[in-house]
All heavy atoms as TSV, in Angstrom:
chain	resi	resn	atom	element	x	y	z
A	1	MET	N	N	0.817	-1.204	0.001
A	1	MET	CA	C	0.004	-0.002	0.000
A	1	MET	C	C	0.868	1.251	-0.004
A	1	MET	O	O	0.686	2.102	-0.819
A	1	MET	CB	C	-0.905	-0.048	1.237
A	1	MET	CG	C	-1.643	1.232	1.531
A	1	MET	SD	S	-2.840	1.550	0.275
A	1	MET	CE	C	-3.204	3.257	0.541
A	2	ALA	N	N	1.796	1.342	0.900
A	2	ALA	CA	C	2.598	2.537	1.069
A	2	ALA	C	C	3.438	2.817	-0.184
A	2	ALA	O	O	3.742	3.957	-0.500
A	2	ALA	CB	C	3.497	2.416	2.276
A	3	GLU	N	N	3.821	1.787	-0.894
A	3	GLU	CA	C	4.683	1.970	-2.054
A	3	GLU	C	C	3.953	2.711	-3.173
A	3	GLU	O	O	4.574	3.319	-4.010
A	3	GLU	CB	C	5.141	0.580	-2.598
A	3	GLU	CG	C	6.052	-0.183	-1.659
A	3	GLU	CD	C	5.318	-0.838	-0.509
A	3	GLU	OE1	O	4.170	-1.256	-0.685
A	3	GLU	OE2	O	5.891	-0.898	0.617
A	4	THR	N	N	2.615	2.652	-3.200
A	4	THR	CA	C	1.863	3.305	-4.268
A	4	THR	C	C	1.658	4.781	-3.993
A	4	THR	O	O	1.253	5.522	-4.898
A	4	THR	CB	C	0.484	2.630	-4.439
A	4	THR	OG1	O	-0.241	2.765	-3.234
A	4	THR	CG2	C	0.637	1.171	-4.805
A	5	LEU	N	N	1.924	5.247	-2.767
A	5	LEU	CA	C	1.744	6.650	-2.441
A	5	LEU	C	C	2.991	7.428	-2.850
A	5	LEU	O	O	4.105	7.022	-2.595
A	5	LEU	CB	C	1.527	6.799	-0.921
A	5	LEU	CG	C	0.307	6.137	-0.361
A	5	LEU	CD1	C	0.332	6.198	1.153
A	5	LEU	CD2	C	-0.949	6.805	-0.884
A	6	LYS	N	N	2.737	8.582	-3.478
A	6	LYS	CA	C	3.853	9.406	-3.878
A	6	LYS	C	C	4.336	10.184	-2.681
A	6	LYS	O	O	3.536	10.688	-1.892
A	6	LYS	CB	C	3.370	10.376	-4.972
A	6	LYS	CG	C	4.518	10.819	-5.879
A	6	LYS	CD	C	4.059	11.437	-7.187
A	6	LYS	CE	C	2.752	12.190	-7.076
A	6	LYS	NZ	N	2.425	12.923	-8.255
A	7	LYS	N	N	5.650	10.305	-2.529
A	7	LYS	CA	C	6.239	11.009	-1.372
A	7	LYS	C	C	5.699	12.431	-1.303
A	7	LYS	O	O	5.722	13.145	-2.291
A	7	LYS	CB	C	7.745	11.028	-1.498
A	7	LYS	CG	C	8.440	11.621	-0.276
A	7	LYS	CD	C	9.924	11.465	-0.414
A	7	LYS	CE	C	10.661	12.191	0.666
A	7	LYS	NZ	N	10.469	11.633	1.960
A	8	GLY	N	N	5.203	12.785	-0.124
A	8	GLY	CA	C	4.690	14.119	0.077
A	8	GLY	C	C	3.274	14.377	-0.404
A	8	GLY	O	O	2.741	15.449	-0.208
A	9	SER	N	N	2.663	13.351	-1.012
A	9	SER	CA	C	1.277	13.553	-1.472
A	9	SER	C	C	0.320	13.463	-0.300
A	9	SER	O	O	0.619	12.805	0.709
A	9	SER	CB	C	0.912	12.471	-2.507
A	9	SER	OG	O	0.916	11.199	-1.924
A	10	ARG	N	N	-0.804	14.135	-0.412
A	10	ARG	CA	C	-1.801	14.138	0.638
A	10	ARG	C	C	-2.524	12.779	0.656
A	10	ARG	O	O	-2.904	12.284	-0.390
A	10	ARG	CB	C	-2.793	15.275	0.397
A	10	ARG	CG	C	-3.707	15.531	1.558
A	10	ARG	CD	C	-4.337	16.853	1.387
A	10	ARG	NE	N	-3.325	17.888	1.480
A	10	ARG	CZ	C	-3.405	18.925	2.334
A	10	ARG	NH1	N	-4.445	19.072	3.088
A	10	ARG	NH2	N	-2.432	19.818	2.378
A	11	VAL	N	N	-2.729	12.252	1.831
A	11	VAL	CA	C	-3.421	10.978	1.991
A	11	VAL	C	C	-4.761	11.244	2.648
A	11	VAL	O	O	-4.818	11.709	3.773
A	11	VAL	CB	C	-2.599	9.968	2.826
A	11	VAL	CG1	C	-3.259	8.618	2.828
A	11	VAL	CG2	C	-1.191	9.885	2.302
A	12	THR	N	N	-5.848	10.928	1.924
A	12	THR	CA	C	-7.180	11.205	2.487
A	12	THR	C	C	-8.111	9.997	2.283
A	12	THR	O	O	-7.798	9.100	1.509
A	12	THR	CB	C	-7.816	12.440	1.782
A	12	THR	OG1	O	-7.875	12.189	0.385
A	12	THR	CG2	C	-7.011	13.695	2.048
A	13	GLY	N	N	-9.240	10.067	2.960
A	13	GLY	CA	C	-10.297	9.070	2.759
A	13	GLY	C	C	-9.901	7.644	3.052
A	13	GLY	O	O	-9.225	7.348	4.038
A	14	ALA	N	N	-10.320	6.756	2.160
A	14	ALA	CA	C	-10.090	5.322	2.353
A	14	ALA	C	C	-8.603	4.985	2.344
A	14	ALA	O	O	-8.159	4.113	3.107
A	14	ALA	CB	C	-10.810	4.526	1.264
A	15	ALA	N	N	-7.821	5.676	1.535
A	15	ALA	CA	C	-6.388	5.401	1.500
A	15	ALA	C	C	-5.740	5.730	2.843
A	15	ALA	O	O	-4.858	4.991	3.338
A	15	ALA	CB	C	-5.724	6.212	0.382
A	16	ARG	N	N	-6.189	6.805	3.482
A	16	ARG	CA	C	-5.655	7.214	4.795
A	16	ARG	C	C	-6.056	6.161	5.860
A	16	ARG	O	O	-5.228	5.795	6.679
A	16	ARG	CB	C	-6.188	8.588	5.156
A	16	ARG	CG	C	-5.525	9.146	6.409
A	16	ARG	CD	C	-6.035	10.560	6.675
A	16	ARG	NE	N	-5.397	11.165	7.831
A	16	ARG	CZ	C	-4.292	11.897	7.799
A	16	ARG	NH1	N	-3.715	12.117	6.620
A	16	ARG	NH2	N	-3.756	12.388	8.878
A	17	ASP	N	N	-7.288	5.708	5.805
A	17	ASP	CA	C	-7.739	4.699	6.762
A	17	ASP	C	C	-6.952	3.416	6.591
A	17	ASP	O	O	-6.560	2.775	7.576
A	17	ASP	CB	C	-9.241	4.414	6.580
A	17	ASP	CG	C	-10.101	5.598	6.920
A	17	ASP	OD1	O	-9.622	6.506	7.635
A	17	ASP	OD2	O	-11.257	5.657	6.455
A	18	LYS	N	N	-6.697	3.013	5.351
A	18	LYS	CA	C	-5.961	1.785	5.071
A	18	LYS	C	C	-4.520	1.924	5.570
A	18	LYS	O	O	-3.971	1.024	6.182
A	18	LYS	CB	C	-5.996	1.510	3.555
A	18	LYS	CG	C	-5.010	0.497	3.061
A	18	LYS	CD	C	-5.529	-0.915	3.200
A	18	LYS	CE	C	-4.646	-1.943	2.560
A	18	LYS	NZ	N	-3.520	-2.402	3.344
A	19	LEU	N	N	-3.901	3.068	5.291
A	19	LEU	CA	C	-2.524	3.309	5.724
A	19	LEU	C	C	-2.447	3.317	7.262
A	19	LEU	O	O	-1.545	2.707	7.822
A	19	LEU	CB	C	-2.005	4.636	5.166
A	19	LEU	CG	C	-0.581	5.018	5.550
A	19	LEU	CD1	C	0.409	3.958	5.094
A	19	LEU	CD2	C	-0.196	6.359	4.978
A	20	ALA	N	N	-3.412	3.970	7.895
A	20	ALA	CA	C	-3.425	4.025	9.378
A	20	ALA	C	C	-3.542	2.609	9.954
A	20	ALA	O	O	-2.836	2.260	10.904
A	20	ALA	CB	C	-4.563	4.888	9.836
A	21	ALA	N	N	-4.413	1.796	9.396
A	21	ALA	CA	C	-4.607	0.423	9.878
A	21	ALA	C	C	-3.333	-0.397	9.667
A	21	ALA	O	O	-2.933	-1.190	10.555
A	21	ALA	CB	C	-5.783	-0.225	9.159
A	22	ASP	N	N	-2.693	-0.190	8.519
A	22	ASP	CA	C	-1.462	-0.923	8.220
A	22	ASP	C	C	-0.344	-0.523	9.180
A	22	ASP	O	O	0.379	-1.395	9.725
A	22	ASP	CB	C	-1.066	-0.601	6.769
A	22	ASP	CG	C	-0.013	-1.548	6.213
A	22	ASP	OD1	O	-0.067	-2.741	6.592
A	22	ASP	OD2	O	0.809	-1.104	5.390
A	23	LEU	N	N	-0.196	0.774	9.400
A	23	LEU	CA	C	0.837	1.241	10.337
A	23	LEU	C	C	0.576	0.758	11.761
A	23	LEU	O	O	1.482	0.342	12.447
A	23	LEU	CB	C	0.884	2.780	10.329
A	23	LEU	CG	C	1.436	3.449	9.047
A	23	LEU	CD1	C	1.232	4.944	9.106
A	23	LEU	CD2	C	2.879	3.095	8.834
A	24	LYS	N	N	-0.692	0.781	12.160
A	24	LYS	CA	C	-1.087	0.319	13.502
A	24	LYS	C	C	-0.725	-1.134	13.704
A	24	LYS	O	O	-0.141	-1.518	14.718
A	24	LYS	CB	C	-2.606	0.522	13.703
A	24	LYS	CG	C	-3.134	0.107	15.049
A	24	LYS	CD	C	-4.629	0.368	15.101
A	24	LYS	CE	C	-5.352	0.178	16.362
A	24	LYS	NZ	N	-4.883	-0.719	17.348
A	25	LYS	N	N	-1.021	-1.965	12.705
A	25	LYS	CA	C	-0.735	-3.410	12.795
A	25	LYS	C	C	0.767	-3.633	12.933
A	25	LYS	O	O	1.234	-4.407	13.783
A	25	LYS	CB	C	-1.268	-4.111	11.558
A	25	LYS	CG	C	-1.137	-5.609	11.596
A	25	LYS	CD	C	-1.796	-6.286	10.421
A	25	LYS	CE	C	-1.014	-5.990	9.164
A	25	LYS	NZ	N	-1.497	-6.623	7.961
A	26	LYS	N	N	1.555	-2.926	12.110
A	26	LYS	CA	C	3.003	-3.114	12.142
A	26	LYS	C	C	3.593	-2.583	13.467
A	26	LYS	O	O	4.490	-3.193	14.025
A	26	LYS	CB	C	3.659	-2.417	10.943
A	26	LYS	CG	C	3.367	-3.135	9.640
A	26	LYS	CD	C	4.000	-2.437	8.456
A	26	LYS	CE	C	3.689	-3.186	7.183
A	26	LYS	NZ	N	4.250	-2.523	6.015
A	27	TYR	N	N	3.081	-1.438	13.936
A	27	TYR	CA	C	3.606	-0.855	15.168
A	27	TYR	C	C	3.268	-1.781	16.336
A	27	TYR	O	O	4.097	-2.033	17.206
A	27	TYR	CB	C	2.975	0.532	15.399
A	27	TYR	CG	C	3.535	1.230	16.633
A	27	TYR	CD1	C	4.769	1.852	16.595
A	27	TYR	CD2	C	2.817	1.294	17.817
A	27	TYR	CE1	C	5.278	2.493	17.726
A	27	TYR	CE2	C	3.314	1.915	18.948
A	27	TYR	CZ	C	4.566	2.523	18.885
A	27	TYR	OH	O	5.065	3.156	19.989
A	28	ASP	N	N	2.060	-2.322	16.372
A	28	ASP	CA	C	1.652	-3.224	17.447
A	28	ASP	C	C	2.458	-4.509	17.454
A	28	ASP	O	O	2.617	-5.157	18.471
A	28	ASP	CB	C	0.151	-3.547	17.349
A	28	ASP	CG	C	-0.710	-2.391	17.825
A	28	ASP	OD1	O	-0.215	-1.489	18.519
A	28	ASP	OD2	O	-1.917	-2.386	17.477
A	29	SER	N	N	2.994	-4.889	16.261
A	29	SER	CA	C	3.792	-6.113	16.225
A	29	SER	C	C	5.283	-5.805	16.428
A	29	SER	O	O	6.130	-6.702	16.213
A	29	SER	CB	C	3.560	-6.859	14.895
A	29	SER	OG	O	3.931	-6.084	13.800
A	30	GLY	N	N	5.616	-4.574	16.842
A	30	GLY	CA	C	6.974	-4.302	17.278
A	30	GLY	C	C	7.801	-3.323	16.440
A	30	GLY	O	O	8.902	-2.996	16.819
A	31	ALA	N	N	7.296	-2.915	15.288
A	31	ALA	CA	C	8.083	-1.991	14.441
A	31	ALA	C	C	8.150	-0.619	15.110
A	31	ALA	O	O	7.194	-0.181	15.752
A	31	ALA	CB	C	7.434	-1.867	13.072
A	32	SER	N	N	9.270	0.067	14.938
A	32	SER	CA	C	9.419	1.408	15.515
A	32	SER	C	C	8.813	2.446	14.574
A	32	SER	O	O	8.631	2.191	13.374
A	32	SER	CB	C	10.889	1.746	15.729
A	32	SER	OG	O	11.547	1.905	14.485
A	33	ILE	N	N	8.508	3.613	15.130
A	33	ILE	CA	C	7.972	4.679	14.303
A	33	ILE	C	C	9.009	5.074	13.227
A	33	ILE	O	O	8.660	5.285	12.069
A	33	ILE	CB	C	7.606	5.927	15.156
A	33	ILE	CG1	C	6.464	5.573	16.092
A	33	ILE	CG2	C	7.216	7.101	14.264
A	33	ILE	CD1	C	6.040	6.722	17.031
A	34	ARG	N	N	10.276	5.136	13.597
A	34	ARG	CA	C	11.318	5.483	12.612
A	34	ARG	C	C	11.387	4.479	11.491
A	34	ARG	O	O	11.535	4.824	10.315
A	34	ARG	CB	C	12.665	5.622	13.304
A	34	ARG	CG	C	12.710	6.804	14.230
A	34	ARG	CD	C	14.106	7.233	14.612
A	34	ARG	NE	N	14.068	8.246	15.638
A	34	ARG	CZ	C	13.764	9.518	15.410
A	34	ARG	NH1	N	13.473	9.916	14.223
A	34	ARG	NH2	N	13.771	10.376	16.404
A	35	ALA	N	N	11.264	3.197	11.832
A	35	ALA	CA	C	11.324	2.139	10.803
A	35	ALA	C	C	10.126	2.273	9.865
A	35	ALA	O	O	10.246	2.125	8.648
A	35	ALA	CB	C	11.335	0.760	11.446
A	36	LEU	N	N	8.944	2.532	10.429
A	36	LEU	CA	C	7.727	2.710	9.611
A	36	LEU	C	C	7.844	3.933	8.721
A	36	LEU	O	O	7.411	3.912	7.575
A	36	LEU	CB	C	6.486	2.799	10.518
A	36	LEU	CG	C	6.126	1.538	11.299
A	36	LEU	CD1	C	5.011	1.828	12.280
A	36	LEU	CD2	C	5.736	0.414	10.356
A	37	ALA	N	N	8.413	5.005	9.256
A	37	ALA	CA	C	8.589	6.238	8.472
A	37	ALA	C	C	9.487	5.975	7.267
A	37	ALA	O	O	9.201	6.387	6.157
A	37	ALA	CB	C	9.163	7.328	9.356
A	38	GLU	N	N	10.585	5.255	7.510
A	38	GLU	CA	C	11.509	4.949	6.438
A	38	GLU	C	C	10.875	4.050	5.397
A	38	GLU	O	O	10.996	4.226	4.194
A	38	GLU	CB	C	12.774	4.289	7.022
A	38	GLU	CG	C	13.895	4.192	5.999
A	38	GLU	CD	C	15.226	3.794	6.656
A	38	GLU	OE1	O	15.500	4.287	7.764
A	38	GLU	OE2	O	15.903	2.977	6.038
A	39	GLU	N	N	10.136	3.048	5.872
A	39	GLU	CA	C	9.476	2.073	4.982
A	39	GLU	C	C	8.431	2.744	4.068
A	39	GLU	O	O	8.303	2.393	2.918
A	39	GLU	CB	C	8.818	1.000	5.838
A	39	GLU	CG	C	8.094	-0.064	5.068
A	39	GLU	CD	C	7.385	-1.052	5.981
A	39	GLU	OE1	O	7.971	-1.388	7.027
A	39	GLU	OE2	O	6.289	-1.468	5.632
A	40	THR	N	N	7.703	3.705	4.629
A	40	THR	CA	C	6.625	4.364	3.866
A	40	THR	C	C	7.108	5.605	3.119
A	40	THR	O	O	6.353	6.170	2.339
A	40	THR	CB	C	5.464	4.769	4.798
A	40	THR	OG1	O	5.973	5.638	5.810
A	40	THR	CG2	C	4.796	3.554	5.419
A	41	GLY	N	N	8.327	6.078	3.401
A	41	GLY	CA	C	8.815	7.283	2.765
A	41	GLY	C	C	8.172	8.529	3.340
A	41	GLY	O	O	8.138	9.562	2.687
A	42	ARG	N	N	7.664	8.413	4.548
A	42	ARG	CA	C	7.015	9.541	5.231
A	42	ARG	C	C	7.848	9.991	6.390
A	42	ARG	O	O	8.772	9.305	6.803
A	42	ARG	CB	C	5.622	9.112	5.748
A	42	ARG	CG	C	4.648	8.806	4.641
A	42	ARG	CD	C	4.233	10.078	4.007
A	42	ARG	NE	N	3.405	9.855	2.833
A	42	ARG	CZ	C	2.629	10.794	2.324
A	42	ARG	NH1	N	2.600	12.008	2.858
A	42	ARG	NH2	N	1.915	10.559	1.262
A	43	SER	N	N	7.500	11.142	6.955
A	43	SER	CA	C	8.273	11.672	8.083
A	43	SER	C	C	7.865	10.957	9.382
A	43	SER	O	O	6.796	10.352	9.481
A	43	SER	CB	C	8.038	13.167	8.250
A	43	SER	OG	O	6.716	13.399	8.685
A	44	TYR	N	N	8.747	11.074	10.371
A	44	TYR	CA	C	8.459	10.537	11.689
A	44	TYR	C	C	7.163	11.153	12.219
A	44	TYR	O	O	6.302	10.465	12.745
A	44	TYR	CB	C	9.641	10.866	12.627
A	44	TYR	CG	C	9.441	10.458	14.060
A	44	TYR	CD1	C	9.922	9.234	14.483
A	44	TYR	CD2	C	8.753	11.267	14.939
A	44	TYR	CE1	C	9.734	8.855	15.825
A	44	TYR	CE2	C	8.551	10.888	16.262
A	44	TYR	CZ	C	9.040	9.675	16.675
A	44	TYR	OH	O	8.850	9.295	17.974
A	45	GLY	N	N	7.027	12.457	12.077
A	45	GLY	CA	C	5.847	13.176	12.564
A	45	GLY	C	C	4.551	12.695	11.936
A	45	GLY	O	O	3.521	12.554	12.599
A	46	PHE	N	N	4.601	12.432	10.624
A	46	PHE	CA	C	3.412	11.931	9.916
A	46	PHE	C	C	3.002	10.576	10.478
A	46	PHE	O	O	1.807	10.363	10.790
A	46	PHE	CB	C	3.739	11.810	8.420
A	46	PHE	CG	C	2.582	11.232	7.614
A	46	PHE	CD1	C	1.588	12.069	7.137
A	46	PHE	CD2	C	2.511	9.865	7.361
A	46	PHE	CE1	C	0.525	11.533	6.406
A	46	PHE	CE2	C	1.448	9.330	6.633
A	46	PHE	CZ	C	0.461	10.172	6.158
A	47	VAL	N	N	3.953	9.690	10.626
A	47	VAL	CA	C	3.635	8.340	11.128
A	47	VAL	C	C	3.139	8.435	12.569
A	47	VAL	O	O	2.154	7.770	12.929
A	47	VAL	CB	C	4.882	7.397	11.036
A	47	VAL	CG1	C	4.621	6.053	11.710
A	47	VAL	CG2	C	5.272	7.193	9.590
A	48	HIS	N	N	3.777	9.253	13.377
A	48	HIS	CA	C	3.358	9.441	14.773
A	48	HIS	C	C	1.916	9.932	14.820
A	48	HIS	O	O	1.089	9.426	15.598
A	48	HIS	CB	C	4.306	10.449	15.442
A	48	HIS	CG	C	4.092	10.607	16.919
A	48	HIS	ND1	N	3.096	11.385	17.420
A	48	HIS	CD2	C	4.767	10.088	17.952
A	48	HIS	CE1	C	3.148	11.358	18.736
A	48	HIS	NE2	N	4.156	10.563	19.088
A	49	ARG	N	N	1.582	10.901	13.964
A	49	ARG	CA	C	0.215	11.452	13.961
A	49	ARG	C	C	-0.793	10.416	13.499
A	49	ARG	O	O	-1.885	10.286	14.070
A	49	ARG	CB	C	0.176	12.688	13.043
A	49	ARG	CG	C	-1.118	13.463	13.110
A	49	ARG	CD	C	-0.996	14.817	12.433
A	49	ARG	NE	N	-0.514	14.750	11.066
A	49	ARG	CZ	C	0.710	15.145	10.659
A	49	ARG	NH1	N	1.538	15.664	11.535
A	49	ARG	NH2	N	1.081	15.049	9.425
A	50	MET	N	N	-0.435	9.638	12.466
A	50	MET	CA	C	-1.340	8.576	11.986
A	50	MET	C	C	-1.620	7.562	13.082
A	50	MET	O	O	-2.758	7.113	13.248
A	50	MET	CB	C	-0.766	7.867	10.749
A	50	MET	CG	C	-0.653	8.750	9.530
A	50	MET	SD	S	-2.244	9.147	8.813
A	50	MET	CE	C	-2.640	7.608	8.030
A	51	LEU	N	N	-0.581	7.162	13.808
A	51	LEU	CA	C	-0.760	6.209	14.890
A	51	LEU	C	C	-1.620	6.773	15.993
A	51	LEU	O	O	-2.518	6.074	16.507
A	51	LEU	CB	C	0.609	5.765	15.445
A	51	LEU	CG	C	1.472	4.913	14.522
A	51	LEU	CD1	C	2.859	4.746	15.122
A	51	LEU	CD2	C	0.852	3.576	14.267
A	52	SER	N	N	-1.386	8.015	16.349
A	52	SER	CA	C	-2.190	8.660	17.387
A	52	SER	C	C	-3.649	8.754	16.977
A	52	SER	O	O	-4.553	8.475	17.769
A	52	SER	CB	C	-1.650	10.063	17.678
A	52	SER	OG	O	-0.358	9.998	18.174
A	53	GLU	N	N	-3.883	9.113	15.704
A	53	GLU	CA	C	-5.259	9.209	15.210
A	53	GLU	C	C	-5.966	7.845	15.230
A	53	GLU	O	O	-7.181	7.806	15.389
A	53	GLU	CB	C	-5.268	9.758	13.785
A	53	GLU	CG	C	-4.990	11.231	13.687
A	53	GLU	CD	C	-4.890	11.710	12.244
A	53	GLU	OE1	O	-5.232	10.954	11.301
A	53	GLU	OE2	O	-4.486	12.861	12.030
A	54	SER	N	N	-5.198	6.781	15.025
A	54	SER	CA	C	-5.824	5.466	14.983
A	54	SER	C	C	-5.929	4.835	16.361
A	54	SER	O	O	-6.313	3.670	16.509
A	54	SER	CB	C	-5.100	4.536	14.008
A	54	SER	OG	O	-3.779	4.348	14.399
A	55	GLY	N	N	-5.613	5.590	17.420
A	55	GLY	CA	C	-5.860	5.140	18.772
A	55	GLY	C	C	-4.806	4.208	19.362
A	55	GLY	O	O	-5.080	3.510	20.356
A	56	VAL	N	N	-3.619	4.190	18.803
A	56	VAL	CA	C	-2.553	3.332	19.297
A	56	VAL	C	C	-1.993	3.939	20.596
A	56	VAL	O	O	-1.835	5.132	20.698
A	56	VAL	CB	C	-1.407	3.217	18.268
A	56	VAL	CG1	C	-0.211	2.471	18.833
A	56	VAL	CG2	C	-1.914	2.542	17.006
A	57	THR	N	N	-1.707	3.074	21.559
A	57	THR	CA	C	-0.981	3.513	22.756
A	57	THR	C	C	0.489	3.462	22.400
A	57	THR	O	O	1.054	2.384	22.179
A	57	THR	CB	C	-1.267	2.587	23.959
A	57	THR	OG1	O	-2.670	2.590	24.188
A	57	THR	CG2	C	-0.545	3.055	25.198
A	58	LEU	N	N	1.121	4.623	22.324
A	58	LEU	CA	C	2.507	4.683	21.896
A	58	LEU	C	C	3.429	4.179	23.002
A	58	LEU	O	O	3.199	4.438	24.180
A	58	LEU	CB	C	2.881	6.118	21.509
A	58	LEU	CG	C	2.092	6.685	20.333
A	58	LEU	CD1	C	2.391	8.132	20.138
A	58	LEU	CD2	C	2.421	5.920	19.054
A	59	ARG	N	N	4.470	3.451	22.597
A	59	ARG	CA	C	5.434	2.940	23.551
A	59	ARG	C	C	6.339	4.062	24.034
A	59	ARG	O	O	6.560	5.030	23.312
A	59	ARG	CB	C	6.314	1.855	22.900
A	59	ARG	CG	C	5.536	0.615	22.500
A	59	ARG	CD	C	6.473	-0.501	22.011
A	59	ARG	NE	N	7.169	-0.188	20.796
A	59	ARG	CZ	C	6.730	-0.530	19.576
A	59	ARG	NH1	N	5.600	-1.128	19.423
A	59	ARG	NH2	N	7.455	-0.215	18.503
A	60	GLY	N	N	6.904	3.878	25.209
A	60	GLY	CA	C	7.864	4.849	25.718
A	60	GLY	C	C	9.164	4.729	24.957
A	60	GLY	O	O	9.392	3.774	24.202
A	61	ARG	N	N	10.040	5.696	25.156
A	61	ARG	CA	C	11.332	5.660	24.515
A	61	ARG	C	C	12.175	4.523	25.104
A	61	ARG	O	O	12.050	4.194	26.269
A	61	ARG	CB	C	12.052	6.968	24.703
A	61	ARG	CG	C	11.367	8.110	23.956
A	61	ARG	CD	C	11.942	9.437	24.339
A	61	ARG	NE	N	13.371	9.482	24.077
A	61	ARG	CZ	C	13.954	10.218	23.118
A	61	ARG	NH1	N	13.232	10.951	22.357
A	61	ARG	NH2	N	15.262	10.209	22.978
A	62	GLY	N	N	13.060	3.987	24.323
A	62	GLY	CA	C	13.931	2.885	24.769
A	62	GLY	C	C	15.133	3.397	25.510
A	62	GLY	O	O	15.168	4.537	25.964
A	63	GLY	N	N	16.117	2.561	25.687
A	63	GLY	CA	C	17.338	2.980	26.368
A	63	GLY	C	C	17.308	2.701	27.844
A	63	GLY	O	O	16.368	2.112	28.372
A	64	ALA	N	N	18.356	3.166	28.499
A	64	ALA	CA	C	18.489	2.909	29.950
A	64	ALA	C	C	17.427	3.723	30.697
A	64	ALA	O	O	17.138	4.864	30.358
A	64	ALA	CB	C	19.884	3.314	30.408
A	65	THR	N	N	16.874	3.109	31.705
A	65	THR	CA	C	15.910	3.817	32.539
A	65	THR	C	C	16.458	3.938	33.934
A	65	THR	O	O	17.313	3.163	34.358
A	65	THR	CB	C	14.563	3.030	32.597
A	65	THR	OG1	O	14.826	1.700	33.040
A	65	THR	CG2	C	13.908	2.977	31.221
A	66	ARG	N	N	15.984	4.906	34.660
A	66	ARG	CA	C	16.451	5.134	36.012
A	66	ARG	C	C	15.535	4.435	36.987
A	66	ARG	O	O	14.324	4.610	36.928
A	66	ARG	CB	C	16.484	6.614	36.317
A	66	ARG	CG	C	17.383	7.400	35.410
A	66	ARG	CD	C	17.225	8.886	35.684
A	66	ARG	NE	N	17.697	9.668	34.566
A	66	ARG	CZ	C	18.917	10.156	34.430
A	66	ARG	NH1	N	19.803	9.947	35.382
A	66	ARG	NH2	N	19.265	10.875	33.415
A	67	GLY	N	N	16.113	3.681	37.902
A	67	GLY	CA	C	15.326	3.027	38.942
A	67	GLY	C	C	14.456	1.887	38.415
A	67	GLY	O	O	14.521	1.526	37.243
A	68	LYS	N	N	13.661	1.345	39.306
A	68	LYS	CA	C	12.780	0.240	38.905
A	68	LYS	C	C	11.462	0.778	38.414
A	68	LYS	O	O	10.937	1.732	38.948
A	68	LYS	CB	C	12.539	-0.699	40.083
A	68	LYS	CG	C	13.745	-1.528	40.417
A	68	LYS	CD	C	13.336	-2.754	41.211
A	68	LYS	CE	C	14.521	-3.649	41.329
A	68	LYS	NZ	N	14.208	-4.983	41.587
A	69	LYS	N	N	10.934	0.120	37.395
A	69	LYS	CA	C	9.648	0.501	36.870
A	69	LYS	C	C	8.583	-0.285	37.604
A	69	LYS	O	O	8.750	-1.457	37.881
A	69	LYS	CB	C	9.627	0.133	35.375
A	69	LYS	CG	C	8.947	1.175	34.505
A	69	LYS	CD	C	9.050	0.780	33.061
A	69	LYS	CE	C	8.620	1.949	32.227
A	69	LYS	NZ	N	8.697	1.660	30.840
A	70	SER	N	N	7.470	0.380	37.901
A	70	SER	CA	C	6.368	-0.349	38.565
A	70	SER	C	C	5.707	-1.271	37.578
A	70	SER	O	O	5.702	-1.005	36.371
A	70	SER	CB	C	5.372	0.642	39.130
A	70	SER	OG	O	4.755	1.357	38.097
A	71	ALA	N	N	5.099	-2.325	38.063
A	71	ALA	CA	C	4.480	-3.326	37.168
A	71	ALA	C	C	3.019	-2.960	36.867
A	71	ALA	O	O	2.177	-3.823	36.739
A	71	ALA	CB	C	4.569	-4.702	37.816
A	72	SER	N	N	2.717	-1.661	36.747
A	72	SER	CA	C	1.336	-1.257	36.499
A	72	SER	C	C	0.962	-1.383	35.027
A	72	SER	O	O	-0.207	-1.464	34.696
A	72	SER	CB	C	1.157	0.208	36.944
A	72	SER	OG	O	1.977	1.052	36.198
A	73	ALA	N	N	1.937	-1.436	34.148
A	73	ALA	CA	C	1.622	-1.549	32.731
A	73	ALA	C	C	1.480	-2.995	32.425
A	73	ALA	O	O	1.139	-3.612	31.646
A	73	ALA	CB	C	2.707	-0.939	31.875
């Protein structure tokens, strides 16, 4: 799907819904926003916004964390 979109073109209607669902599925299965942005030829911000619009709970940033994390998640 993403390969058929021209870089920088506006995505609306059914194509936007399809792209959002596709990004959501890939993000939920572990892909990073940066990886999805590169794969689709879109910006990080665009992918982040599409995920937010589709109701995805975004993961926290990776790397070293300070202290112990509570097991509430």
